C-alpha positions in Angstrom: 31.9 -14.6 -30.1 29.4 -12.0 -29.3 28.5 -9.4 -32.4 27.8 -5.8 -32.0 23.8 -5.5 -32.5 23.7 -1.9 -33.8 22.8 -1.4 -37.6 26.0 -1.0 -40.0 28.2 -2.3 -37.4 30.1 -5.5 -38.0 32.5 -5.6 -34.9 32.7 -9.0 -33.1 34.1 -9.5 -29.6 35.5 -12.5 -27.5 34.1 -11.3 -24.3 30.8 -9.9 -23.1 32.4 -7.1 -20.9 34.2 -5.8 -24.1 30.8 -5.6 -26.0 29.4 -3.2 -23.3 32.4 -1.2 -23.3 31.8 -1.2 -27.1 28.1 -0.4 -27.1 28.7 2.8 -25.1 30.4 4.3 -28.2 26.9 3.7 -29.9 24.9 6.0 -27.5 22.0 7.9 -28.9 23.4 7.3 -32.4 20.5 5.1 -33.8 18.2 7.4 -32.1 19.6 10.5 -33.4 19.6 9.0 -37.0 15.9 8.4 -36.8 15.1 11.9 -35.3 17.0 13.3 -38.3 14.8 12.0 -40.7 11.6 12.5 -38.5 12.4 16.4 -37.9 11.6 16.7 -41.8 8.1 15.5 -41.9 6.9 15.8 -38.1 5.9 19.2 -38.9 2.9 18.7 -41.0 1.7 15.3 -39.2 1.9 17.0 -35.9 -0.2 19.9 -37.2 -2.5 18.1 -38.9 -3.2 15.8 -36.2 -3.3 18.6 -32.9 -6.6 18.8 -32.7 -7.1 14.8 -32.5 -4.8 14.9 -29.6 -6.3 17.3 -27.9 -9.9 15.4 -27.8 -8.6 12.7 -25.3 -7.0 15.6 -22.7 -9.1 17.9 -20.6 -9.3 19.5 -16.8 -10.1 16.0 -15.3 -7.0 14.4 -16.7 -4.6 17.1 -15.5 -6.0 16.7 -11.6 -5.1 12.9 -12.4 -1.5 14.2 -12.9 -1.2 15.3 -9.0 0.7 11.3 -8.6 1.1 9.4 -5.8 4.1 10.4 -3.5 5.4 6.8 -2.5 8.9 6.4 -2.2 10.0 2.6 -3.9 13.8 1.5 -2.9 13.4 -1.6 -5.5 11.6 0.2 -8.2 14.7 1.1 -9.9 15.1 0.1 -13.5 18.1 -1.5 -14.9 19.6 1.1 -17.7 18.7 1.0 -21.5 21.2 -1.6 -22.5 20.0 -4.1 -20.7 17.0 -4.5 -22.8 18.4 -3.8 -26.5 22.2 -5.0 -26.1 22.7 -8.5 -27.1 23.6 -10.8 -24.1 24.8 -13.9 -25.4 25.3 -15.8 -22.5 21.6 -15.3 -21.2 20.4 -16.1 -24.9 22.7 -19.3 -24.7 21.3 -20.0 -21.4 17.8 -20.0 -21.8 17.7 -21.7 -25.1 20.3 -24.9 -23.9 18.5 -25.7 -20.6 17.7 -29.4 -19.7 14.6 -29.6 -17.9 14.4 -33.7 -18.2 17.5 -34.5 -16.4 18.1 -32.5 -13.2 20.6 -34.4 -10.9 20.0 -34.3 -7.3 16.5 -32.4 -7.4 13.2 -33.7 -5.9 10.2 -32.2 -5.7 7.7 -32.5 -3.0 4.1 -32.7 -3.1 2.1 -31.8 0.1 -0.8 -33.9 1.1 -4.4 -32.9 0.2 -6.4 -31.1 2.7 -10.1 -31.2 3.3 -11.8 -28.8 0.8 -13.8 -25.8 2.3 -17.7 -25.1 1.1 -17.9 -21.8 2.6 -16.1 -18.4 3.6 -17.9 -17.4 6.9 -16.4 -13.5 7.4 -19.6 -12.8 9.7 -18.5 -14.4 12.8 -14.6 -12.8 12.3 -16.0 -9.1 12.3 -14.2 -7.4 15.3 -13.4 -10.7 17.3 -10.1 -9.9 17.6 -10.0 -7.0 20.1 -12.2 -9.3 22.2 -9.3 -11.4 23.2 -7.3 -8.6 24.6 -7.5 -8.4 28.3 -8.1 -4.5 27.6 -8.5 -2.2 24.5 -5.4 0.0 25.6 -3.6 -3.6 25.5 -4.7 -3.9 22.1 -4.0 -0.2 20.8 -0.7 -0.4 21.8 0.5 -3.7 20.4 -1.4 -2.1 17.1 0.8 0.7 17.6 4.0 -1.4 17.9 3.1 -3.3 15.0 2.3 -0.5 12.8 5.5 1.3 13.1 7.8 -1.8 13.7 9.0 -0.6 17.1 12.0 -2.2 18.6 11.5 -3.6 21.7 13.5 -0.8 23.7 11.6 1.7 21.6 8.1 -0.3 23.1 9.4 -0.3 26.3 10.2 3.4 26.9 6.7 4.3 25.5 5.2 1.5 28.1 7.5 3.5 31.3 6.3 6.9 30.1 2.3 5.6 30.3 2.9 3.7 33.5 4.2 6.9 35.1 1.4 9.5 33.6 -1.6 6.8 33.3 -4.9 7.8 32.3 -7.0 5.5 34.3 -6.4 3.3 37.5 -7.5 0.0 36.1 -5.8 -0.1 32.4 -3.9 -3.5 31.7 -0.8 -3.4 29.8 2.1 -5.7 29.4 5.3 -5.7 31.2 7.2 -5.0 28.4 7.0 -5.0 24.9 8.3 -8.7 24.3 5.6 -9.9 26.8 3.1 -8.2 24.2 4.4 -10.0 21.4 4.3 -13.1 22.9 0.8 -12.4 23.7 -0.2 -11.6 20.4 1.4 -14.6 19.0 -0.1 -17.0 21.1 -3.6 -15.7 19.9 -4.9 -18.2 17.6 -6.6 -17.1 14.5 -6.9 -19.6 12.0 -7.2 -17.8 8.7 -4.2 -16.0 9.7 -1.7 -19.0 10.1 1.4 -19.7 7.6 1.8 -23.4 6.6 5.5 -24.4 6.3 5.8 -27.2 3.3 8.7 -29.1 2.3 8.8 -28.5 -1.7 12.5 -29.2 -2.8 15.5 -31.4 -2.0 18.5 -29.9 -4.2 22.3 -30.7 -3.9 21.5 -32.0 -0.8 19.5 -28.7 0.9 15.8 -28.9 1.6 13.6 -25.9 0.6 10.5 -24.7 1.8 7.2 -22.8 0.7 5.9 -20.7 3.7 2.3 -19.4 2.8 -1.4 -19.5 3.8 -4.3 -21.2 2.1 -5.4 -18.8 -0.4 -8.9 -18.9 1.0 -7.9 -17.9 4.4 -6.4 -15.1 2.5 -9.5 -14.3 1.1 -11.5 -14.2 4.0 -8.7 -12.0 5.9 -9.7 -9.5 2.8 -13.6 -9.6 3.2 -13.4 -9.8 7.0 -12.9 -6.0 6.6 -16.3 -4.5 6.2 -15.2 -1.3 4.7 -13.7 -3.8 1.7 -16.7 -5.9 2.0 -19.2 -3.2 1.3 -17.4 -2.1 -1.7 -17.2 -5.4 -3.6 -19.0 -6.0 -6.9 -20.3 -9.6 -7.2 -22.1 -9.2 -10.7 -21.0 -8.6 -14.3 -22.0 -5.0 -14.8 -21.1 -3.5 -18.1 -20.9 0.1 -18.5 -22.1 2.3 -21.4 -22.5 5.8 -22.4 -24.2 7.9 -24.9 -21.6 9.4 -27.2 -21.9 12.8 -29.2 -23.2 11.0 -32.2 -25.9 9.6 -30.1 -24.7 6.2 -30.4 -24.1 3.5 -27.3 -20.7 3.3 -26.9 -19.1 0.7 -23.8 -16.7 2.0 -21.0 -13.9 -0.2 -19.5 -12.9 0.9 -16.0 -13.5 -1.5 -13.3 -12.5 -5.5 -13.8 -16.2 -6.6 -14.0 -17.0 -4.1 -16.8 -14.1 -6.3 -19.3 -14.5 -8.8 -21.8 -12.8 -11.2 -19.3 -15.6 -11.0 -16.7 -18.5 -11.4 -19.3 -16.6 -14.6 -20.6 -16.3 -15.7 -17.3 -19.9 -15.0 -15.8 -21.1 -16.9 -19.3 -19.4 -19.9 -18.1 -20.8 -20.1 -15.3 -24.6 -18.4 -15.5 -25.0 -16.6 -12.6 -22.8 -17.4 -10.2 -20.8 -15.4 -8.4 -17.1 -14.4 -9.3 -14.2 -14.0 -7.4 -10.7 -12.9 -8.7 -6.9 -13.4 -7.8 -4.5 -11.1 -8.4 -0.9 -11.8 -7.5 2.5 -10.2 -7.7 5.4 -12.0 -7.0 8.6 -10.5 -6.7 12.1 -12.4 -5.3 10.1 -13.7 -2.3 6.5 -12.4 -1.1 3.2 -13.1 -3.4 0.6 -11.1 -2.7 -3.2 -11.7 -3.3 -6.4 -8.8 -4.1 -9.8 -9.2 -5.3 -11.0 -8.0 -8.8 -14.4 -7.5 -6.9 -12.9 -4.5 -5.1 -13.0 -1.2 -7.2 -9.6 0.1 -8.3 -9.7 3.0 -6.3 -10.2 0.6 -2.9 -8.3 -2.2 -4.1 -4.7 0.1 -4.5 -4.8 0.9 -0.9 -2.4 -1.5 1.0 -5.0 -2.9 3.3 -6.8 -4.2 0.3 -4.2 -6.8 -0.1 -2.7 -9.8 1.8 0.8 -11.7 1.6 0.0 -14.9 0.7 3.0 -16.5 1.0 7.2 -16.5 0.9 8.5 -18.4 -2.4 12.0 -20.1 -1.2 14.7 -19.1 -3.6 17.6 -21.5 -4.6 21.0 -21.2 -2.8 22.8 -18.9 -5.4 25.9 -21.2 -4.4 24.7 -24.0 -6.2 24.5 -21.5 -8.8 28.6 -22.7 -10.2 30.0 -23.5 -13.6 29.3 -27.1 -13.5 25.7 -26.7 -12.3 24.6 -23.8 -14.2 22.7 -25.9 -17.0 20.8 -27.5 -14.2 20.4 -24.8 -11.5 18.0 -22.8 -14.0 15.6 -25.5 -14.9 15.5 -26.1 -11.2 15.0 -22.6 -10.2 12.0 -22.3 -13.0 10.4 -25.7 -12.2 10.7 -24.9 -8.5 8.9 -21.3 -8.6 6.2 -23.4 -10.8 5.9 -25.8 -8.4 5.0 -23.5 -5.6 2.6 -21.5 -7.7 1.1 -25.2 -8.1 0.6 -25.6 -4.6 -1.0 -22.3 -3.5 -3.5 -22.3 -6.4 -4.6 -25.7 -6.3 -7.6 -24.9 -4.1 -8.9 -22.2 -6.7 -8.8 -25.3 -9.3 -10.5 -27.5 -7.3 -13.5 -25.1 -6.6 -13.8 -24.4 -10.5 -14.1 -27.9 -11.1 -16.8 -28.4 -8.7 -19.6 -26.3 -7.5 -17.7 -23.0 -5.9 -18.3 -22.0 -2.6 -20.8 -19.8 -0.5 -19.4 -16.5 1.2 -21.6 -15.8 4.4 -22.1 -12.5 5.5 -24.1 -10.7 8.0 -27.2 -10.3 5.8 -26.5 -13.0 2.8 -25.2 -16.1 1.3 -23.2 -15.4 -1.9 -22.6 -18.1 -4.2 -19.2 -17.8 -5.9 -16.9 -19.2 -8.1 -13.2 -18.3 -7.9 -11.2 -17.7 -10.9 -7.7 -16.5 -11.3 -7.7 -13.4 -13.4 -4.3 -11.4 -13.9 -0.7 -11.1 -12.6 1.3 -8.2 -11.9 4.7 -7.9 -12.3 7.7 -7.0 -14.3 9.1 -8.8 -17.1 11.4 -11.3 -15.3 8.3 -12.5 -13.1 6.0 -12.7 -16.5 8.8 -14.8 -17.7 8.8 -17.2 -14.9 4.8 -17.3 -14.9 4.5 -18.1 -18.8 7.6 -20.0 -18.9 9.0 -17.9 -21.9 12.5 -17.3 -22.3 13.8 -14.1 -19.9 16.0 -12.3 -22.4 15.4 -9.7 -24.9 17.5 -11.0 -27.5 15.8 -14.3 -28.0 14.2 -15.2 -31.2 10.4 -14.3 -29.7 11.1 -12.3 -26.6 7.2 -11.2 -26.3 5.7 -13.5 -23.3 2.1 -12.2 -24.7 2.5 -13.0 -28.7 4.8 -14.8 -30.8 6.4 -12.2 -32.7 9.6 -12.4 -33.7 12.7 -10.2 -32.6 13.1 -9.0 -36.2 9.7 -7.6 -36.2 9.8 -6.5 -32.3 10.1 -2.6 -33.7 7.8 -2.8 -36.4 4.6 -0.5 -35.5 3.2 -0.8 -39.1 1.7 -4.2 -38.3 -1.8 -4.9 -37.5 -3.4 -6.9 -34.8 -4.2 -9.6 -37.2 -0.7 -9.9 -37.9 0.2 -10.6 -34.5 -0.6 -14.3 -33.1 -1.2 -14.4 -29.0 0.2 -17.2 -27.0 -2.5 -19.4 -25.7 -2.3 -22.4 -23.6 -3.5 -24.4 -26.6 -1.2 -23.3 -29.1 1.6 -23.5 -26.9 0.6 -27.1 -25.8 0.8 -28.1 -29.3 4.4 -26.2 -29.9 5.5 -28.2 -27.3 4.3 -31.5 -28.0 5.8 -31.1 -31.6 9.2 -30.4 -29.8 9.1 -26.8 -31.0 9.6 -24.9 -27.7 13.1 -23.5 -28.7 11.6 -21.9 -31.8 8.9 -20.2 -30.0 10.8 -19.3 -26.7 9.1 -21.4 -24.3 10.8 -23.7 -21.8 9.9 -27.6 -22.5 7.9 -28.0 -19.5 4.2 -28.4 -18.7 3.0 -24.9 -17.3 0.8 -25.3 -14.3 -1.4 -22.5 -15.4 -2.6 -24.0 -18.6 -5.0 -26.2 -16.5 -7.2 -23.1 -15.2 -10.7 -22.4 -16.7 -10.9 -19.1 -18.4 -7.1 -18.1 -17.7 -4.8 -17.6 -20.3 -1.5 -16.8 -18.3 0.1 -15.1 -21.3 -2.2 -12.3 -21.4 -3.1 -12.4 -18.0 0.5 -11.0 -17.5 -0.7 -7.5 -18.0 1.7 -4.5 -18.6 2.5 -3.0 -14.9 2.4 0.7 -16.0 5.2 1.4 -13.1 7.9 -0.8 -14.6 6.5 -0.2 -18.3 6.4 3.4 -18.2 8.0 5.2 -15.6 11.2 3.2 -14.9 11.0 1.8 -18.6 10.0 3.9 -21.5 10.6 7.5 -19.8 14.2 6.3 -18.3 15.2 5.7 -22.1 13.3 8.9 -23.3 14.9 11.3 -20.7 18.7 9.0 -21.7 18.1 9.9 -25.4 17.1 13.2 -25.0 20.5 13.8 -23.1 22.2 12.1 -25.7 20.6 14.2 -28.5 21.6 17.5 -26.8 24.8 16.3 -26.3 24.9 15.8 -30.0 24.2 19.2 -31.2 25.3 21.2 -28.3 28.0 19.1 -26.5 28.9 18.9 -22.8 27.8 22.4 -22.5 24.4 21.7 -23.5 24.1 18.7 -20.9 25.8 21.3 -18.1 22.9 23.8 -19.1 20.5 21.0 -19.0 21.4 20.2 -15.3 21.7 23.8 -14.2 18.2 24.5 -15.4 17.0 21.4 -13.4 18.8 22.6 -10.1 17.4 26.0 -10.1 13.4 24.9 -10.3 12.2 26.3 -7.2 10.8 24.3 -4.4 7.3 23.4 -4.3 5.3 21.2 -2.3 5.2 17.5 -3.4 7.4 18.3 -6.1 11.0 16.8 -5.7 13.9 19.2 -6.5 17.0 17.7 -8.6 19.8 20.0 -6.9 22.6 18.2 -8.6 21.0 17.4 -12.3 20.2 13.9 -13.1 23.6 12.3 -11.8 23.0 8.4 -12.0 19.6 8.0 -13.4 20.0 4.1 -13.7 19.2 4.5 -9.5 16.2 6.9 -9.7 12.9 5.5 -8.5 9.8 5.4 -10.6 8.4 8.6 -7.8 11.5 10.7 -9.2 10.8 9.7 -12.8 7.3 10.7 -12.2 8.7 14.2 -11.0 10.8 14.6 -13.9 7.7 14.3 -16.2 6.6 17.4 -14.4 9.9 19.4 -14.9 11.9 18.4 -17.9 9.6 20.0 -20.7 10.3 23.2 -19.2 14.2 22.4 -19.0 14.4 21.1 -22.7 12.3 24.4 -24.0 14.9 26.5 -25.7 17.9 24.7 -24.7 19.1 23.6 -28.2 18.8 27.3 -29.8 20.3 28.6 -26.5 23.4 26.3 -26.6 23.7 24.9 -30.1 27.4 24.2 -32.0 27.1 26.5 -35.1 29.6 23.8 -36.5 26.4 21.4 -36.6 23.5 23.7 -37.3 22.3 27.1 -38.3 19.6 29.2 -36.1 17.0 27.9 -38.1 18.0 24.0 -37.8 18.3 24.7 -34.3 14.7 25.7 -33.7 13.3 23.0 -35.7 15.4 20.7 -33.7 14.6 22.2 -30.3 10.6 22.2 -31.2 10.7 18.3 -31.9 12.4 17.8 -28.7 9.8 19.9 -26.6 6.8 18.2 -28.6 8.3 14.9 -27.9 7.9 15.4 -23.9 4.8 17.2 -24.4 3.4 14.1 -26.0 4.7 11.9 -23.7 3.0 14.0 -20.7 -0.5 13.7 -22.8 -0.2 10.3 -22.9 0.5 9.4 -19.4 -2.3 11.8 -18.1 -4.5 10.0 -20.5 -3.4 6.6 -19.3 -4.3 7.4 -15.7 -8.0 7.7 -16.4 -10.4 6.1 -14.5 -12.4 4.6 -17.6 -11.9 4.4 -21.3 -14.6 4.3 -24.0 -13.7 2.1 -27.3 -13.3 5.3 -29.0 -10.5 6.5 -26.8 -9.0 3.4 -26.7 -8.8 3.3 -30.8 -7.2 6.8 -30.5 -4.8 5.9 -27.4 -3.4 3.0 -29.8 -3.4 4.4 -33.2 -2.5 8.0 -32.4 -0.7 9.1 -29.4 2.1 6.1 -29.4 2.9 6.6 -33.1 4.0 10.4 -32.7 5.5 9.8 -29.4 7.7 6.9 -30.5 8.6 7.4 -33.7 11.9 8.8 -33.1 12.8 5.6 -31.3 10.6 2.5 -32.8 12.5 2.2 -36.0 15.9 2.0 -34.6 17.4 -1.2 -34.0 16.8 -0.7 -30.2 14.1 -3.7 -29.8 12.3 -3.0 -26.8 9.9 -5.5 -25.0 8.5 -2.6 -23.2 7.5 -0.9 -25.9 6.2 -3.3 -28.0 3.8 -4.7 -25.0 2.6 -1.1 -24.1 2.0 -0.5 -27.8 0.2 -3.4 -29.1 -1.2 -5.3 -25.8 -2.1 -2.5 -23.5 -5.4 -1.8 -25.4 -6.2 -5.5 -25.2 -5.4 -5.8 -21.6 -7.5 -2.7 -20.7 -10.4 -4.1 -22.9 -10.3 -7.7 -21.0 -9.4 -6.4 -17.5 -10.1 -2.8 -17.1 -8.3 0.5 -16.6 -4.6 0.8 -16.3 -4.9 2.2 -12.7 -5.5 -1.3 -11.9 -2.0 -2.5 -13.8 0.3 -1.1 -11.3 2.7 -2.5 -8.6 3.3 0.8 -6.5 1.4 -0.2 -3.4 2.9 -3.7 -3.8 6.4 -2.1 -3.7 5.3 -0.2 -0.4 3.9 -3.8 1.1 7.1 -5.1 0.3 9.0 -2.5 2.3 6.9 -3.2 5.3 6.1 -6.7 5.1 9.7 -7.9 4.3 12.4 -5.1 4.5 11.8 -3.5 7.7 10.4 -7.2 9.4 13.9 -8.3 8.2 16.1 -5.5 9.9 14.4 -6.7 13.3 15.1 -10.1 12.8 18.3 -12.2 14.6 19.6 -12.7 10.5 19.3 -16.2 11.5 16.3 -18.3 9.9 14.4 -14.9 9.3 11.4 -16.2 7.4 9.5 -17.4 10.4 10.2 -14.5 12.3 9.2 -12.1 9.1 5.7 -14.2 9.3 5.6 -13.8 12.8 5.7 -10.1 12.5 3.7 -9.2 9.6 0.7 -12.1 10.3 
């Protein structure tokens, strides 16, 4: 039986679909009740603290508000009920998995290869262009690869060029197919991908396509522009505040507490960093030594490999309880293979990086992983359900306390490899919502895999919390203004005049669940003006008088103003300790007070409220915790190459196109 999760509702249902339909009748109910209570005391609180909020916002922040205009096809988030509606099937699936006895399941470990002792980037600079018979040949193939020309499109360009050639002795391929074959024949050892058999499951074989992790590092450092931007040492930053006191600043990763601890653990050795973003198939890597402004460009990330995905045909009714454990163990096993060279170098004497003018002794570390909650659950082996007993992958907070903002940091126990290992040994994994298998990341020095899976701003803010806020605002308007208020909302949004780099919503919001992060960021700029005065103009006299309508309108507008201030502030390049204390204690309390004490228990809200400040102190500014450029890479490294394949055994074809 499925119980309704809303307070004061005791209805039960025999089917999950019936529960979902019933949940729609509660839309905005809890938010409305809390917001009514909030309206009675927010005026004084807001007025008393208005000056304190203004301290964090300045003209430089407003300039940051001009956000990137990348379009992301895959960055839409599920609707708000995915996080707060009880999905009994999901919870049961997470809690009743059997990892010890999986039928027809065999993992394969590849043979160990020779360990490298250095990364030579000096000899790789500008060597690829010399492999082509002509500079024009190289430039033509670069254009074909960059713009993903089909063979016919490339052939038309060649015909035009050969008809109107610019010099007599130019050398070009006869056709695009010949050019592609020539490029594929060029042997660059650090660009090669390995095909490794990792699993047999139900008589089907699965292969991991990946490149050695230090080959990916070599590709990054072979870019002179990236190499000259790298910072190799721990370099804390301080400022003198207005009280004349020395205050620490957290911006780049090498200014954070994690880098300091890693540096102290090896003396004066150099540190490298691994940054992965995992989605359905591709895994990408970057270096924390690269400044954030440079690291957020696409060429500062490399494709590390493609993870195999279990055939969904095996996920049938009779096989379900073995399919999910098999999927989890395969995910971990693939990461174990790809990161094993890092572990070996950490346990030995590191390695040298040879550049044009120096030799750098370095130690590679895994530092942070960026992804959405499903990827975080797979990396940490915690339950991927917002309704389990302890739904946060970073701490052990219970589901009953998930929305409690009165908790102090001392009352929250963080997950660590040590305490989770103890829980596993004591057979308490179910009580702490972790899967009963060894996490392969426990063995890494200076890596707490639970805190290293940092909150991603795009999924947590743009597609998560702001998505919820827009839905709640519409429900709030509908309660006091009816459908006429929603029509006015869409009408105001549609009549906003065109402006460069500002997306227009000519048909209102429509199906908000399909919107991208870029569209939500455009909403942030507009909705504060859309809701201003709307309730006053369209309120129902049977629900409110004019004075009450003005109060409720003011609270709704203030909510969007506070959101925009917080969002602008979160995009700062660096934060002082004083700013971080205000960021945690002031901004979020006023922003989320209307929803945080309801039954809507959001892991994303909890993570952003309780764990984002610690993440900044450990790993640097939030600008480094975003998957925006990774989503763009997914388009160019997976989607477009996939469309150019023959749809048969596509992974090798994609690798040939992107390597």
